[in-house]
C-alpha positions as a Markdown table, in Angstrom:
| # | Residue | x | y | z |
|---|---|---|---|---|
| 1 | Met | 61.5 | 98.3 | 86.3 |
| 2 | Asn | 64.4 | 96.7 | 88.2 |
| 3 | Phe | 66.6 | 94.6 | 85.9 |
| 4 | Ala | 69.1 | 93.5 | 88.8 |
| 5 | Tyr | 68.3 | 90.0 | 88.3 |
| 6 | Ile | 70.0 | 90.1 | 84.8 |
| 7 | Gly | 73.1 | 91.4 | 86.4 |
| 8 | Tyr | 73.2 | 88.5 | 88.9 |
| 9 | Ala | 72.3 | 86.0 | 86.2 |
| 10 | Ala | 75.4 | 87.4 | 83.9 |
| 11 | Gly | 77.7 | 87.8 | 87.1 |
| 12 | Leu | 76.9 | 83.9 | 88.2 |
| 13 | Leu | 77.5 | 82.6 | 84.7 |
| 14 | Thr | 80.7 | 84.5 | 84.1 |
| 15 | Thr | 82.1 | 83.8 | 87.5 |
| 16 | Leu | 80.9 | 79.9 | 87.2 |
| 17 | Ser | 82.7 | 79.7 | 83.9 |
| 18 | Phe | 86.0 | 80.7 | 85.6 |
| 19 | Val | 85.8 | 77.5 | 88.0 |
| 20 | Pro | 86.6 | 74.7 | 85.8 |
| 21 | Gln | 90.0 | 76.4 | 84.9 |
| 22 | Val | 90.9 | 76.9 | 88.5 |
| 23 | Met | 89.8 | 73.1 | 89.4 |
| 24 | Lys | 91.9 | 72.0 | 86.3 |
| 25 | Val | 94.9 | 73.8 | 87.3 |
| 26 | Phe | 94.5 | 72.4 | 91.0 |
| 27 | Arg | 94.1 | 69.0 | 89.9 |
| 28 | Ser | 96.8 | 69.1 | 87.3 |
| 29 | Arg | 99.3 | 71.2 | 88.8 |
| 30 | His | 100.1 | 72.4 | 85.4 |
| 31 | Cys | 99.3 | 76.2 | 84.5 |
| 32 | Asp | 102.2 | 77.1 | 81.8 |
| 33 | Asp | 99.5 | 77.9 | 79.5 |
| 34 | Leu | 98.2 | 80.7 | 81.4 |
| 35 | Ser | 100.5 | 83.9 | 80.8 |
| 36 | Trp | 101.4 | 86.3 | 83.6 |
| 37 | Ala | 100.4 | 89.1 | 81.1 |
| 38 | Trp | 97.0 | 88.0 | 80.9 |
| 39 | Leu | 96.5 | 87.1 | 84.6 |
| 40 | Ile | 97.6 | 90.4 | 85.5 |
| 41 | Ala | 95.6 | 92.2 | 83.0 |
| 42 | Phe | 92.5 | 90.3 | 83.7 |
| 43 | Gln | 92.7 | 90.9 | 87.5 |
| 44 | Thr | 93.4 | 94.6 | 86.8 |
| 45 | Gly | 90.2 | 94.6 | 84.9 |
| 46 | Leu | 88.4 | 92.8 | 87.5 |
| 47 | Ser | 89.5 | 95.2 | 90.2 |
| 48 | Leu | 88.5 | 98.1 | 88.1 |
| 49 | Trp | 85.1 | 96.7 | 87.4 |
| 50 | Phe | 84.8 | 96.1 | 91.2 |
| 51 | Ile | 85.7 | 99.7 | 92.1 |
| 52 | Tyr | 83.2 | 100.9 | 89.5 |
| 53 | Gly | 80.6 | 98.5 | 91.0 |
| 54 | Val | 81.4 | 100.2 | 94.5 |
| 55 | Ile | 80.9 | 103.6 | 93.1 |
| 56 | Leu | 77.5 | 102.6 | 91.8 |
| 57 | Thr | 76.7 | 100.7 | 94.7 |
| 58 | Asn | 75.9 | 97.9 | 92.1 |
| 59 | Trp | 75.7 | 94.6 | 94.1 |
| 60 | Pro | 75.6 | 92.1 | 91.2 |
| 61 | Met | 78.8 | 93.7 | 89.7 |
| 62 | Ile | 80.5 | 94.1 | 93.0 |
| 63 | Leu | 79.7 | 90.2 | 94.4 |
| 64 | Ser | 80.4 | 88.9 | 90.6 |
| 65 | Asn | 83.7 | 90.8 | 90.3 |
| 66 | Gly | 84.7 | 90.2 | 93.9 |
| 67 | Val | 84.4 | 86.5 | 93.5 |
| 68 | Thr | 86.2 | 86.3 | 90.2 |
| 69 | Met | 89.2 | 88.3 | 91.7 |
| 70 | Ser | 89.3 | 85.6 | 94.2 |
| 71 | Leu | 89.5 | 82.8 | 91.8 |
| 72 | Cys | 92.0 | 84.9 | 89.6 |
| 73 | Phe | 94.1 | 85.3 | 92.7 |
| 74 | Val | 93.8 | 81.7 | 93.5 |
| 75 | Leu | 95.2 | 81.1 | 89.8 |
| 76 | Met | 98.1 | 83.3 | 90.2 |
| 77 | Ala | 99.0 | 81.9 | 93.5 |
| 78 | Met | 99.0 | 78.5 | 91.9 |
| 79 | Lys | 101.0 | 79.7 | 88.9 |
| 80 | Ala | 103.6 | 81.2 | 91.2 |
| 81 | Arg | 103.7 | 78.1 | 93.4 |
| 82 | Phe | 103.6 | 75.2 | 90.6 |
| 83 | Gly | 106.1 | 77.3 | 88.3 |
| 84 | Ala | 108.6 | 77.7 | 91.2 |
| 85 | Ala | 108.0 | 73.9 | 92.2 |
| 86 | Lys | 108.8 | 73.0 | 88.7 |
| 87 | Ser | 111.8 | 75.0 | 88.3 |
| 88 | Arg | 113.1 | 73.5 | 91.4 |
| 89 | Ser | 112.6 | 69.9 | 90.2 |
| 90 | Val | 114.3 | 70.9 | 86.8 |
| 91 | Ala | 117.3 | 72.3 | 88.7 |
| 92 | Arg | 118.0 | 69.0 | 90.5 |
């Protein structure tokens, strides 16, 4: 019996749960509460799950971790950008 639909459902829900955080940071331009250590550890974990999914040719794992990696990268980029902008405005 093929239970891939469970993997797709799990991947969809965990990936969608990340979207509100990305939207909140995008709207507020505030991401001081996100630590670099967490972002790097999470991105590394996602990358390893992605690679593991590729090795197993497990599409639910590949797709969900690929999309979540992209969202995490967006958060990292916003943290770098908004943190740098905040530093510049404080220096003035």
